TISENU-513512 format. One record per residue (C-alpha): z, y, x. Coordinates in steps of 0.05 Angstrom, whole numbers, plus 5000, padded with zeros to 4 digits. Layout:
ZYX;...
***
This chain:
500050005000;498250695025;504651105036;504951855036;510952195068;510952885037;515053445007;513353644936;512554384950;508954325017;501954605010;499354145065;502153545028;499153814963;492253814995;492853085013;495352894944;489253224913;484652854961;487952184949;487452284874;480152494877;478651874919;482551454868;486651184926;493150884900;499151074941;506651104941;510351744958;516451795003;519952464999;521652835063;526353385041;524853995084;530854375057;535353825085;531553805151;529553085139;523153245177;527453275240;530552595230;529452055282;525651625233;520752175213;519652425285;517651715302;512151775250;510352495264;512552785331;511353495305;516653395251;511753615197;509153365131;504753045107;504452385144;500051825115;500851085129;494150775113;489750205137;495049975186;495650645221;499451295214;495951965207;498352685207;495353385197;492553475127;485353655145;484853065192;487652605139;482652855087;476852775136;479152065150;479251925075;472252215070;469651765126;472951125103;472451235028;466151645018;465951634942;466652114910;464652574968;469053164987;463753435034;456553605017;450953195048;447453745087;450154055151;450054765124;453854565062;458954185103;459854795149;460855245088;466054795057;469754725123;469455485133;472955605066;477955055079;479655295148;480056025126;485855795083;489055245124;488455575191;488856315174;493156415112;497655805117;500455895188;502856615177;505956415110;509255775134;516655835115;519155665184;514856225213;516756725159;524156565165;523856705239;520157365229;525157585175;530957405220;528157785280;526658395236;533558385205;530258345137;532258035071;529057675012;524958294994;522058295065;520257555058;516857664990;513058275014;510557895075;508157325032;504857764980;501058185031;498657615075;496757155019;492957704984;489357915048;487257205062;484857074992;480757714991;476757405049;476056745011;473457134951;467857414994;466256725020;465456484949;460357034935;454656544944;449556174901;452855534929;459155684889;459255324823;465055134778;468454934843;468355254912;461754894928;457654654871;459854254811;464653764843;471153864881;470753884956;475353965016;475254715001;478454614933;483654144963;485854745005;484955304956;489055034898;495554944939;494755644967;494155914896;500455554878;503855934934;500656584910;503656494841;510356284870;510956914912;507757394863;501557544904;496457914862;489957564844;487358184809;479858254819;479057574852;474657324796;471156764833;477756474857;480556524787;474456164759;475055594809;482555544794;481055474720;476054914733;480854544778;486354594726;481954194679;480753644730;485853084717;486052844790;487553544815;492553694760;496353054775;497753294846;501253934823;508254014852;511354034783;508353354769;511053024832;517753374843;523252854854;528652814802;534853204821;
***
């Protein structure tokens, strides 16, 4: 059985849950509670030396880093595809995905933000302002990337791709922190389409949150 070590609110974990669901890959989930620092436990560090989530045990091996995991799923379970067939389409989808996962996510990672707030002597208002400004700025760039004939109901065409796997968790964070989506009409349209997709909806943090 495929085993996903994740945290319900982790956006990187959320990406992988979406991909697993879209691929119709059955899996069991094992919670790694970041608030209790379970990611620093000896058992988890043996699985993931970075002390991060997600970590996926699959096909007799253990994988980490969400984009690498999703690319592995794409290569080993090609249907339905999460990347277009042509090289230009693949480059476009990866560009959107990486604009989120490598540009917005790192500066909004809670460990990073907590350190910044501590060094600045800030408070919860400082944290929220940081999140709102940086998420909004990043999503404005994604909105421009979506200004293309290649954008359909989803980020690229009429079927979910790696780009959607990254966008939807980032939008969850945007709503969580009160970042404005005003004027981001293409993003909002993609979000609405994804909300109607059962595989994507099933990965939502509220659907997988462990019982208290």
